[in-house]
C-alpha positions in Angstrom: -5.3 36.2 3.5 -6.1 34.3 6.8 -9.4 33.0 5.6 -7.6 31.5 2.6 -5.2 29.6 4.4 -8.3 28.4 6.7 -10.0 27.4 3.5 -7.1 25.5 2.3 -6.9 23.6 5.7 -10.7 22.7 5.7 -10.7 21.9 2.0 -7.8 19.4 2.6 -9.4 17.7 5.5 -12.7 17.4 3.7 -11.1 16.2 0.6 -9.0 13.5 2.8 -12.2 12.4 4.7 -13.9 12.1 1.4 -11.2 9.9 -0.2 -10.9 7.6 3.1 -14.6 7.1 2.9 -14.7 6.3 -0.7 -11.7 4.0 -0.7 -12.7 2.4 2.6 -16.3 1.6 1.3 -14.7 0.1 -1.9 -12.4 -2.0 0.3 -15.4 -3.1 2.7 -18.1 -3.8 0.0 -16.1 -4.8 -3.0 -12.6 -6.2 -1.8 -12.4 -8.7 -4.8 -13.2 -5.9 -7.4 -10.7 -3.7 -5.8 -7.9 -6.5 -5.5 -8.3 -7.3 -9.1 -7.9 -3.5 -10.0 -4.8 -3.5 -8.5 -3.6 -6.7 -10.0 -3.8 -9.2 -7.3 -6.0 -12.4 -7.6 -8.1 -12.2 -4.8 -8.0 -15.0 -2.1 -9.6 -15.1 1.5 -6.4 -13.3 3.0 -6.7 -10.5 0.8 -10.4 -10.0 0.9 -10.2 -10.2 4.8 -7.4 -7.6 4.9 -9.1 -5.2 2.6 -12.4 -5.6 4.7 -10.4 -5.0 7.8 -8.8 -1.9 6.7 -11.9 -0.8 4.7 -14.0 -0.3 7.9 -11.2 1.5 9.7 -10.5 3.8 6.7 -14.4 4.6 6.8 -14.1 5.5 10.6 -11.0 7.6 10.1 -12.8 9.6 7.3 -15.8 10.2 9.3 -13.5 11.3 12.3 -12.3 14.4 10.2 -15.8 15.3 9.6 -17.2 15.4 13.2 -18.0 18.9 14.6 -15.9 18.3 17.8 -12.7 20.2 16.8 -10.4 18.3 19.4 -11.5 15.1 17.9 -10.6 16.1 14.4 -7.3 17.6 15.6 -6.5 14.1 17.3 -7.3 12.5 13.9 -5.3 14.8 12.0 -2.3 14.3 14.4 -2.2 10.6 13.0 -2.9 11.2 9.5 0.5 12.3 8.6 2.2 8.9 9.7 -0.6 6.9 8.6 -0.3 8.2 4.9 3.4 8.6 5.0 3.8 5.0 5.9 1.2 3.9 3.3 3.2 5.9 0.6 6.5 4.3 1.7 4.9 0.6 1.8 3.6 1.0 -1.8 7.0 2.3 -3.0 8.8 -0.3 -1.0 6.5 -3.0 -2.4 7.3 -1.9 -6.0 11.0 -1.7 -5.3 11.0 -5.4 -4.0 9.0 -6.6 -6.8 5.8 -7.6 -4.8 3.7 -5.5 -6.6 3.7 -4.7 -10.5 5.6 -1.5 -11.5 2.3 0.3 -12.7 0.3 -0.6 -9.5 3.3 0.3 -7.2 3.6 3.7 -8.9 -0.2 4.2 -8.9 -0.6 3.4 -5.2 2.6 5.3 -4.2 1.1 8.5 -6.1 -2.3 8.2 -4.4 -0.9 7.5 -1.0 1.6 10.6 -1.6 -1.4 12.6 -2.5 -3.1 11.6 0.6 -0.2 12.4 2.7 0.0 16.1 1.2 -3.6 16.4 2.2 -2.8 15.3 5.6 0.0 17.7 5.8 -2.2 20.6 4.4 -5.1 19.8 6.6 -2.9 20.2 10.0 -4.3 22.9 11.9 -2.1 26.1 12.3 -0.5 26.8 15.6 -2.7 29.7 16.3 -5.8 27.3 16.0 -4.4 25.0 18.6 
């Protein structure tokens, strides 16, 4: 039973890392395409913001894959508030009409999934 829980923990951590690296890479190298995909007409501010957060997202993904357990643990501590605030921001943007409903629902669901992965990836107390 213990190994199964460890597998869930590791699977969630690696999946979250992969999602961060893929999304960050898209934001860094194809920000205009990404902005259009979510219904925004890309301008220089949108492109800048996507690239800025893209590189940070890539680094955060890589941190979850490093062999140093203490480093991964530190990164995982910040994962829940990062993804929970992304989820709340996407939902709020939809409620306030700052994003089209379809886009808001999609981003809220994606960020919510990342939040769940961040929760599942947390080391158990016995591992700390």
